[in-house]
C-alpha positions as CSV (number, residue, x, y, z in Angstrom):
1,M,24.8,-28.3,52.8
2,S,26.6,-24.5,52.9
3,K,28.0,-25.0,49.2
4,N,23.9,-25.8,48.3
5,R,23.4,-22.4,49.7
6,N,26.1,-20.9,48.3
7,I,24.8,-22.2,44.4
8,G,21.2,-20.6,45.7
9,K,22.9,-17.3,46.1
10,K,24.4,-17.3,43.4
11,S,21.8,-18.2,41.1
12,A,19.6,-15.2,42.6
13,S,22.1,-12.9,42.5
14,K,22.3,-13.8,38.5
15,L,18.5,-13.6,38.2
16,K,18.6,-10.2,40.0
17,S,21.2,-8.5,37.6
18,R,19.4,-9.4,34.7
19,R,16.3,-8.0,36.3
20,K,18.2,-4.9,36.7
21,N,19.9,-5.5,32.6
22,I,16.2,-5.3,31.5
23,P,16.3,-1.9,29.2
24,S,13.5,0.9,30.6
25,T,10.8,1.9,27.9
26,E,13.0,4.9,27.2
27,Q,16.1,3.1,26.7
28,L,13.7,0.4,24.4
29,M,12.4,3.5,22.6
30,E,15.7,5.4,22.1
31,G,17.6,2.0,20.4
32,I,14.1,1.3,18.1
33,L,14.5,5.0,16.6
34,K,18.1,4.2,16.3
35,G,17.4,0.9,14.7
36,D,19.8,-0.7,17.3
37,Q,18.3,-4.6,16.4
38,S,19.3,-5.9,19.4
39,M,16.7,-3.1,21.4
40,L,13.8,-4.3,18.7
41,A,14.6,-7.8,19.5
42,R,13.9,-7.1,23.1
43,A,10.8,-5.0,22.8
44,I,9.6,-7.4,20.3
45,T,9.6,-9.9,23.4
46,L,8.3,-7.5,25.8
47,V,5.2,-8.1,22.7
48,E,4.9,-11.7,22.7
49,S,5.2,-12.1,26.9
50,T,2.6,-13.0,28.6
51,N,3.5,-11.0,31.8
52,P,1.2,-8.2,32.4
53,E,4.0,-6.2,33.6
54,H,5.8,-7.0,30.3
55,Q,2.3,-6.4,28.2
56,E,1.6,-2.9,29.5
57,K,5.4,-2.1,29.2
58,A,4.7,-3.6,24.9
59,Y,1.1,-1.6,24.9
60,D,3.7,2.0,25.5
61,I,6.3,1.3,23.4
62,I,4.1,0.3,20.8
63,E,1.7,3.6,21.1
64,Q,4.9,5.8,20.7
65,C,6.0,3.8,17.9
66,L,2.9,4.5,15.7
67,S,4.1,8.0,15.7
68,H,7.2,7.4,14.2
69,K,6.2,5.3,11.5
70,N,7.9,5.8,7.8
71,D,6.7,5.0,4.4
72,T,6.6,1.2,4.3
73,L,5.7,-1.4,2.2
74,R,4.1,-4.8,4.2
75,I,3.9,-7.8,1.8
76,G,2.5,-11.4,2.9
77,I,4.2,-14.1,1.6
78,T,2.2,-17.7,1.7
79,G,2.3,-20.9,-0.5
80,V,2.7,-24.9,0.3
81,P,5.3,-26.0,2.2
82,G,8.2,-27.3,-0.2
83,V,7.1,-24.6,-2.6
84,G,10.7,-22.6,-1.9
85,K,9.3,-20.0,0.7
86,S,12.8,-19.2,2.3
87,T,14.3,-19.4,-0.6
88,F,12.0,-16.6,-2.6
89,I,12.8,-14.6,1.1
90,E,16.7,-14.6,0.9
91,S,16.6,-13.9,-3.1
92,F,13.4,-11.2,-3.1
93,G,15.0,-9.7,0.4
94,S,19.0,-9.3,-0.9
95,M,17.8,-7.9,-3.9
96,L,16.3,-5.1,-1.6
97,T,18.9,-4.4,0.7
98,D,21.2,-4.5,-2.2
99,M,19.1,-1.4,-3.6
100,G,19.4,0.2,0.0
101,K,16.1,-0.7,1.4
102,K,15.7,-2.0,5.2
103,V,13.9,-5.4,5.1
104,A,12.5,-6.8,8.2
105,V,11.2,-10.7,7.9
106,L,8.5,-11.7,10.3
107,A,7.0,-15.4,10.8
108,V,2.7,-16.0,11.3
109,D,2.9,-19.6,12.3
110,P,1.4,-20.9,15.8
111,T,2.8,-24.6,15.5
112,S,6.4,-23.6,14.6
113,T,8.0,-26.6,16.3
114,L,6.1,-29.3,14.7
115,S,5.9,-28.0,10.6
116,K,9.4,-28.3,9.4
117,G,8.9,-25.7,6.7
118,S,9.1,-23.2,9.6
119,I,11.2,-19.9,9.3
120,L,12.7,-21.2,12.8
121,G,14.4,-23.7,10.7
122,D,14.6,-21.7,7.1
123,K,17.0,-19.3,8.9
124,T,19.3,-21.3,7.7
125,R,18.6,-21.3,4.4
126,M,18.6,-17.8,4.0
127,P,22.6,-17.2,4.9
128,H,23.3,-14.1,3.6
129,L,20.0,-12.1,4.8
130,V,20.3,-13.8,8.1
131,N,24.0,-12.0,7.9
132,D,23.0,-8.6,6.2
133,P,22.9,-5.6,8.8
134,Q,20.1,-4.4,6.5
135,A,17.8,-6.9,7.5
136,F,16.1,-8.7,10.5
137,I,14.5,-11.4,10.4
138,R,12.4,-12.5,13.6
139,P,10.7,-16.0,13.8
140,S,7.0,-16.2,15.6
141,P,6.5,-17.5,18.9
142,S,5.2,-21.4,18.8
143,G,2.8,-23.0,20.8
144,E,0.2,-20.4,20.7
145,S,-3.4,-19.8,19.4
146,L,-3.1,-18.5,15.7
147,G,-5.0,-15.1,16.7
148,G,-2.7,-14.9,19.3
149,V,0.9,-15.2,17.0
150,A,-1.3,-13.2,14.4
151,R,-1.8,-10.2,16.9
152,K,2.2,-10.1,18.1
153,T,3.3,-10.2,14.7
154,R,0.7,-7.3,13.7
155,E,2.4,-5.8,16.5
156,S,5.8,-6.6,15.9
157,I,5.1,-4.9,12.1
158,I,4.6,-1.5,14.0
159,L,8.1,-1.9,16.0
160,C,9.8,-2.9,13.1
161,E,8.4,0.1,10.9
162,A,9.4,2.6,13.4
163,A,12.9,1.2,13.7
164,G,13.1,2.0,10.1
165,Y,12.5,-1.0,8.2
166,D,11.2,0.1,4.5
167,V,10.2,-3.4,3.4
168,I,7.9,-6.0,5.8
169,L,7.7,-9.0,4.5
170,V,5.2,-11.6,6.8
171,E,5.7,-14.8,5.9
172,T,2.8,-17.7,6.7
173,V,3.7,-20.7,7.4
174,G,0.5,-22.5,8.3
175,V,-2.4,-23.2,6.0
176,G,-5.5,-22.2,6.0
177,Q,-6.8,-19.5,8.7
178,S,-3.1,-18.0,9.0
179,E,-3.6,-16.8,5.5
180,T,-6.4,-14.8,6.3
181,A,-4.9,-13.2,9.0
182,V,-2.0,-12.5,7.5
183,H,-3.8,-10.8,4.5
184,S,-5.7,-8.7,7.6
185,M,-1.9,-6.7,8.1
186,V,-0.3,-6.6,4.9
187,D,-0.6,-4.2,1.8
188,F,0.3,-6.8,-0.8
189,F,-0.4,-10.6,-0.9
190,L,1.5,-12.9,-2.9
191,L,1.1,-16.6,-3.4
192,L,3.5,-18.7,-4.2
193,K,3.3,-21.9,-6.4
194,L,5.0,-24.9,-8.0
195,S,4.4,-25.9,-11.6
196,G,4.8,-29.7,-12.7
197,A,2.5,-31.1,-9.9
198,G,-0.6,-32.6,-11.7
199,D,-3.4,-30.1,-12.3
200,E,-1.7,-26.8,-11.5
201,L,-5.5,-25.5,-9.8
202,Q,-6.3,-28.3,-7.6
203,G,-6.5,-27.9,-3.8
204,I,-6.2,-23.7,-4.1
205,K,-9.1,-22.5,-2.0
206,R,-11.0,-19.7,-3.2
207,G,-10.5,-17.5,-0.8
208,I,-6.7,-17.7,-0.9
209,M,-6.8,-17.2,-4.5
210,E,-9.4,-14.2,-4.0
211,M,-6.8,-12.5,-1.3
212,A,-3.8,-12.7,-3.6
213,D,-2.6,-9.7,-5.5
214,A,-0.1,-11.7,-7.2
215,I,0.5,-15.7,-8.2
216,V,4.3,-16.3,-8.5
217,I,5.3,-19.6,-9.6
218,N,8.5,-20.6,-8.0
219,K,11.2,-22.7,-9.6
220,A,11.0,-21.9,-12.7
221,E,14.9,-22.8,-13.8
222,G,15.9,-25.3,-16.5
223,K,13.5,-28.2,-17.5
224,N,10.8,-26.1,-15.8
225,I,10.5,-23.6,-17.5
226,K,8.1,-24.8,-20.2
227,Q,5.3,-26.0,-17.3
228,A,5.8,-22.7,-15.2
229,E,4.5,-20.9,-18.3
230,R,2.0,-23.3,-18.8
231,A,1.0,-23.1,-15.4
232,R,0.8,-19.1,-15.5
233,S,-1.2,-19.5,-18.8
234,E,-3.7,-21.6,-16.3
235,F,-3.6,-19.5,-13.8
236,E,-4.2,-16.3,-15.8
237,R,-7.1,-17.9,-16.9
238,A,-8.5,-19.1,-13.8
239,L,-8.0,-15.1,-13.0
240,H,-10.4,-13.8,-15.0
241,L,-13.5,-15.8,-13.5
242,Y,-12.9,-13.7,-10.2
243,P,-14.7,-11.3,-9.4
244,P,-12.8,-7.3,-9.5
245,K,-10.4,-6.5,-6.6
246,E,-11.8,-3.9,-4.5
247,S,-8.9,-2.0,-4.8
248,K,-9.0,-2.1,-8.7
249,W,-5.8,-4.6,-8.8
250,S,-6.2,-6.7,-11.7
251,P,-3.6,-9.7,-10.0
252,K,-1.1,-11.1,-12.3
253,V,0.9,-14.2,-12.6
254,V,4.3,-14.2,-13.0
255,C,7.4,-17.0,-13.0
256,C,10.5,-16.5,-11.3
257,S,13.6,-18.3,-9.9
258,S,14.5,-17.9,-6.7
259,L,17.6,-19.8,-7.4
260,N,19.3,-17.5,-10.7
261,G,17.3,-14.1,-9.4
262,S,15.4,-14.6,-12.8
263,G,11.7,-12.8,-12.7
264,I,12.5,-11.4,-9.3
265,P,13.2,-7.4,-10.5
266,E,10.0,-7.9,-12.0
267,I,8.0,-8.6,-9.0
268,W,9.2,-6.0,-7.3
269,K,8.4,-3.8,-10.1
270,M,4.8,-5.1,-10.0
271,V,4.7,-4.5,-6.2
272,N,5.9,-0.9,-6.6
273,A,3.0,-0.4,-9.7
274,Y,0.3,-1.9,-6.8
275,A,1.6,0.7,-4.5
276,I,1.4,3.9,-6.6
277,Q,-1.9,2.6,-8.0
278,S,-3.4,2.0,-4.4
279,K,-1.9,5.1,-2.7
280,A,-3.2,7.3,-5.9
281,S,-7.0,5.9,-5.3
282,G,-7.0,6.0,-2.2
283,F,-7.6,2.2,-1.6
284,F,-3.8,1.9,0.4
285,K,-4.7,4.3,2.7
286,N,-8.2,2.8,3.3
287,N,-7.1,-1.0,3.5
288,R,-4.5,0.2,6.3
289,Q,-7.4,2.3,8.3
290,N,-10.0,-0.9,8.0
291,Q,-6.6,-3.0,9.0
292,N,-6.9,-1.4,12.1
293,T,-10.4,-1.7,13.1
294,Y,-10.7,-4.9,12.1
295,W,-7.6,-5.8,14.7
296,F,-9.4,-3.7,17.2
297,Y,-12.0,-5.8,17.4
298,Q,-10.0,-8.9,17.1
299,T,-8.4,-7.8,19.9
300,V,-11.8,-7.0,22.3
301,E,-13.1,-10.5,21.0
302,S,-9.8,-12.0,22.3
303,L,-9.8,-10.1,25.9
304,L,-13.9,-10.8,26.4
305,Q,-12.9,-14.6,25.7
306,R,-10.5,-14.7,28.5
307,Q,-12.2,-13.0,31.1
308,F,-15.3,-15.0,30.2
309,Y,-13.6,-18.2,31.0
310,N,-11.4,-17.2,33.6
311,E,-14.7,-16.0,35.4
312,P,-15.4,-18.5,38.3
313,S,-19.1,-19.1,37.9
314,V,-18.5,-20.0,34.1
315,K,-15.3,-22.4,35.8
316,K,-18.0,-23.8,37.6
317,A,-20.8,-24.4,35.3
318,M,-18.3,-25.5,32.6
319,L,-18.1,-29.2,33.0
320,P,-21.6,-30.1,33.9
321,L,-22.8,-28.5,30.8
322,Q,-20.0,-30.0,28.8
323,K,-21.2,-33.4,30.3
324,D,-24.9,-32.8,29.4
325,V,-23.7,-31.7,25.5
326,E,-21.6,-35.0,25.1
327,E,-24.4,-37.2,27.0
328,L,-27.8,-35.7,24.5
329,R,-29.2,-34.3,27.4
330,I,-29.1,-30.6,26.0
331,S,-28.6,-28.7,23.3
332,P,-25.3,-27.0,22.6
333,F,-27.5,-24.3,22.2
334,R,-29.0,-24.0,25.4
335,A,-26.3,-25.1,27.1
336,A,-24.4,-21.8,25.8
337,E,-26.9,-19.7,26.6
338,Q,-26.7,-21.3,30.6
339,L,-23.1,-20.7,30.3
340,L,-24.0,-17.0,29.7
341,A,-26.4,-16.8,32.2
342,A,-23.9,-18.0,35.0
343,Y,-21.2,-15.3,33.6
344,S,-23.9,-12.7,33.8
345,K,-24.7,-13.6,37.3
346,G,-20.9,-14.2,38.8
347,L,-20.7,-10.4,37.7
348,K,-23.5,-9.2,39.7
């Protein structure tokens, strides 16, 4: 019995010492501004936490980081599983660090423990970048809603920029809405494609094509070079059918090989050309301001939704109304109105 009591005391003392070891906001900020990856990682962990105390601390850090942002480029990278996103990021990111750039890699993936192509597993496929002191790789938290993961990734971007990272690569692992989420937090959106998979344009959503600032045909090496060039021509023809972009940028289609590095420097030159053009026209700054407004409204909606469903009067009315909707005793629209009425009544 005394043995169990001793074990309990040891566990409690370990927990107490861990709590004591949590850095203060000042210590975290000092570490972030010095580019300390350990402190940056700990600050991002606070951002990802659902603990109200941690969230308050995270908001304080984020607000302090806003005034320390440097001149950065945020690049979104998307593509179907198997297209070679991790190999591309390894090749592209390594080239940038060789040029003296500091690179942060973040992911938007609400189901990262289930999708086999996620950056969580792909860190092992980026051996050079993972061990590069000029690079910081952070997987997204798993098992959360897309909105939650995307918001936390956006907040992590702010912390990485304050830590002195010049280029932020945001990878989307999921499909569909995750592309829209990533597009709303980056300056340049890059769509990775493969050639030789039948009809090159089949299965590409119009929305993703419209969002793309560049389409990169990956794995253009060996016998696949001719197919990649054919795919490039098809995509170029398809892009002519789309209306001009608000940025006035004409989306480019390029081929590359992440394995041998061909085409990778050209992609960086293209991204730079976009940055120069969009900054000169004022679009770059306006776009970031619009993104800030977008995330402000997204967060308001998220907080309102959480408050709504946590209201006791809503919890009480929810199941009976749901049952009535299922049994066709009431329309979903009328049920929603009644649920809102219950919420309003509960607030009085």
